[in-house]
C-alpha positions in Angstrom: 16.4 61.2 26.1 13.4 59.7 28.4 12.1 61.9 31.1 13.0 60.2 34.8 9.6 58.6 36.0 7.6 60.7 38.3 8.2 59.4 42.0 5.4 57.6 43.5 3.4 58.9 46.4 3.7 57.4 49.8 0.1 55.8 49.3 1.3 54.1 45.9 4.4 52.7 47.4 4.7 48.9 47.2 4.7 47.1 50.3 7.9 45.9 50.7 9.3 49.8 50.2 7.5 51.2 53.2 8.3 47.8 55.4 12.1 48.7 54.4 11.7 52.3 55.5 9.8 51.2 58.8 12.7 48.5 59.6 15.6 50.9 58.9 15.7 51.3 63.1 13.3 49.3 65.3 13.1 48.9 68.8 13.8 45.5 69.5 14.2 43.3 73.2 13.1 45.2 75.7 15.8 45.7 78.8 13.7 46.2 82.0 14.9 45.0 85.5 12.7 43.7 88.1 14.2 46.4 90.6 16.9 49.0 89.9 20.4 48.9 91.9 20.0 48.7 95.5 16.6 47.5 95.3 15.1 50.9 93.9 12.0 50.7 92.6 12.4 54.0 90.3 15.6 55.0 88.1 15.9 58.9 87.9 18.1 59.9 84.9 18.6 63.8 84.4 20.4 65.1 81.5 21.5 68.4 80.1 22.5 69.3 76.5 24.8 72.0 76.7 24.6 73.4 73.2 25.5 76.8 73.9 26.6 78.6 71.1 26.3 75.8 68.7 22.4 76.0 68.3 23.1 79.5 66.5 26.3 78.6 64.9 24.6 75.7 63.1 22.4 78.2 61.6 25.3 80.7 60.3 26.5 82.3 63.2 24.5 85.6 62.2 22.7 86.3 65.6 25.0 87.6 67.8 21.8 87.8 70.3 21.2 84.1 70.5 25.1 83.1 70.6 25.0 85.4 73.9 22.2 83.4 75.0 24.3 80.3 74.2 27.0 81.3 76.5 24.3 82.2 79.2 24.8 78.2 79.1 28.1 78.2 80.2 28.7 81.3 82.0 25.4 80.9 84.7 23.3 78.1 83.5 26.0 75.0 83.6 27.3 76.5 87.0 23.9 76.9 88.7 23.1 73.5 87.3 26.6 71.9 88.9 25.9 73.5 92.4 22.4 72.1 92.6 23.4 68.6 91.9 26.2 68.8 94.1 23.9 70.3 97.1 21.4 66.9 96.1 24.4 64.5 95.5 22.4 63.5 92.1 24.9 62.3 89.1 23.5 63.4 85.5 25.0 63.5 81.7 25.9 66.1 79.7 25.4 65.9 75.8 27.7 68.3 74.5 28.7 69.3 71.0 32.3 69.2 70.4 32.5 72.6 69.5 30.7 73.7 72.6 33.6 71.4 74.7 36.7 73.2 72.7 34.9 76.6 73.2 34.7 75.4 77.2 37.3 72.9 78.0 37.4 73.8 81.5 33.7 73.0 81.8 33.7 69.7 80.7 36.7 68.8 82.9 34.6 70.1 86.1 31.5 68.2 85.2 33.4 64.8 84.5 35.7 65.7 88.2 32.2 66.1 89.8 31.4 62.8 88.9 28.8 63.4 86.1 29.1 61.9 82.3 29.5 63.2 79.1 28.3 61.9 76.3 28.4 62.5 72.2 26.2 65.5 71.2 27.2 66.0 67.5 30.3 68.3 66.2 28.6 71.7 65.9 25.1 70.7 66.7 24.8 69.6 62.7 21.4 67.8 61.7 22.3 64.2 60.8 19.9 63.9 58.3 21.5 66.3 55.5 24.7 64.4 55.9 26.1 61.8 53.7 27.3 58.4 55.7 31.1 59.6 55.3 30.4 63.2 56.6 28.1 62.5 59.9 30.7 59.3 60.4 33.7 61.8 60.3 31.9 64.3 62.7 30.8 61.8 65.2 34.3 60.2 65.2 36.0 63.6 65.7 33.6 64.7 68.5 34.2 61.6 70.3 38.2 62.1 70.0 37.6 66.0 71.1 35.4 65.0 74.2 37.8 62.2 75.2 41.0 64.3 74.6 39.6 67.3 76.9 38.0 64.9 79.8 40.2 61.7 79.7 37.2 59.5 79.3 36.1 58.2 76.3 32.1 58.7 75.9 30.1 55.6 75.3 26.8 56.8 74.6 25.7 59.6 72.1 22.8 61.7 71.6 22.1 63.1 67.7 21.2 66.9 68.0 17.8 67.9 68.0 16.8 64.2 68.4 17.6 64.1 64.3 18.3 60.5 63.7 19.7 59.6 59.9 19.6 56.4 58.3 23.2 55.9 58.5 23.4 57.0 62.7 22.8 53.7 63.9 25.1 51.9 61.6 28.0 54.5 62.7 27.2 53.8 66.4 27.7 50.5 65.9 30.9 50.7 64.4 32.3 53.0 66.8 31.1 50.7 69.5 29.0 52.9 71.8 27.0 51.4 74.4 24.0 53.2 74.3 22.0 56.0 72.1 19.5 58.5 73.6 17.7 60.3 70.7 14.5 57.8 70.2 11.3 57.6 71.3 9.8 54.0 70.5 9.5 53.3 74.7 9.8 54.0 77.8 12.2 51.5 78.8 15.6 50.9 77.5 15.8 48.5 74.2 17.9 47.1 72.0 18.2 48.8 68.5 17.1 46.6 65.7 19.0 47.8 62.0 17.2 46.6 59.0 15.6 44.0 61.5 18.7 42.5 63.2 20.0 43.3 66.8 23.2 45.9 66.8 24.0 45.7 70.6 23.3 49.4 71.0 20.8 49.8 73.8 18.3 53.0 73.3 17.6 54.9 76.5 14.5 56.9 75.2 13.5 60.4 75.2 10.5 62.5 74.9 9.4 66.0 73.9 6.8 65.5 77.0 9.9 65.6 79.0 12.3 68.1 77.5 12.1 71.7 78.7 12.9 73.3 75.4 9.3 72.7 73.9 7.8 74.7 76.8 10.4 77.7 77.2 12.1 78.3 73.9 12.0 81.6 72.6 13.1 83.1 68.7 12.1 86.6 68.7 12.5 86.3 64.9 9.9 83.7 64.1 6.8 82.6 66.1 8.5 80.6 68.6 7.4 82.0 72.2 7.2 80.1 75.4 3.6 79.2 76.2 3.8 77.4 79.5 4.4 78.7 82.9 6.9 76.8 84.9 4.8 75.5 87.7 2.8 74.0 85.0 5.8 72.5 83.8 7.0 71.0 86.9 3.4 69.5 87.3 4.3 67.9 83.9 7.3 66.3 84.8 6.2 65.2 88.4 3.3 63.3 86.8 5.9 61.6 84.5 8.0 60.6 87.5 5.0 59.6 89.3 4.1 57.3 86.8 7.5 55.8 86.1 7.6 55.4 89.4 4.3 53.5 90.2 5.6 51.5 87.2 9.0 50.4 88.5 10.5 52.3 85.2 12.6 55.0 84.5 12.1 59.0 84.9 14.1 60.3 82.1 14.7 64.1 81.8 16.3 66.5 79.2 17.1 69.9 79.6 19.2 72.6 78.4 21.4 74.8 80.5 20.4 78.0 78.6 16.9 77.1 79.1 16.2 75.7 82.5 19.3 77.5 84.7 17.2 80.7 84.8 16.4 81.6 88.5 12.4 81.6 87.9 12.9 78.2 86.6 16.0 76.2 88.1 13.2 75.5 91.1 11.8 72.6 88.6 14.9 70.6 89.0 14.9 71.0 92.9 11.4 70.3 93.2 11.8 67.2 91.5 14.6 66.0 93.0 13.1 66.8 96.6 10.2 65.1 95.3 11.7 61.9 94.2 13.8 61.6 97.5 10.5 62.3 99.5 8.7 59.5 97.7 11.8 57.4 98.3 12.9 53.9 96.6 14.7 55.8 93.8 18.2 55.2 92.3 19.6 58.7 90.6 22.2 57.3 88.0 23.6 58.8 84.9 22.4 57.3 81.6 25.6 55.4 81.2 24.5 53.6 84.4 21.0 53.3 83.7 21.9 51.6 80.4 24.5 49.5 81.8 22.5 48.1 85.0 19.2 47.8 82.5 21.0 45.7 80.2 22.9 43.0 82.9 19.6 42.8 84.8 16.5 42.7 82.3 14.3 40.1 83.2 
């Protein structure tokens, strides 16, 4: 029996192979309006990944401590965040794994009841890149059905867990008829996603690790992962991102986590950002769905 051929190293790939890999998912047409709703100069889109216990459940559920940390997100983080959003009359988008929604259905109903959006965020925070197409599709569909069953609203947007986007993810989102995704980083404005060079109709509202609280504050005592940035410095980074978005007439999109940002020494970051944006003026505060709908309808 012949031995299988030795796999080629990336530098040995023929051009059609690496072009095919690059073209699986690409940024297509940009969706950037001349002005935002109400003539605003800048769109301000807050999002919260309500992972709760699913961060640890994905890893096998062995750490009681890390699951308690997840429960903090529901018990303290989300109520504190909702109170802040209500005080300043700011809408936001919450991306919720289906298992977290099943653990805390009243939380999801409260979020929607207070005028916020709930989006798909996996079944149990699984990594899409390790799943076959059939399993990923089944979990995405079940997650959407679960969120709709709990909140009464069918989600129109998705964010993959850990922003882990598989070669099948976009195909599944297109098959589901989703309006948008918020997991990728090819731009700072909204853009249409291309699959194998063809437009899909799915709009990307891009994220970035720079605008994510987890990279600055995450902690795992069993590994070398330790917080390294002071909250005041994180506020400065986020504020500079907002100021540049405002200057350019773009989107300030922020990703945070209730079990990370929800602490007493960190929640001020969100409040100061909101106050700063309102003081600057000419800002439209909106959910991710609203931003995508407006950008797609009014792109220049």
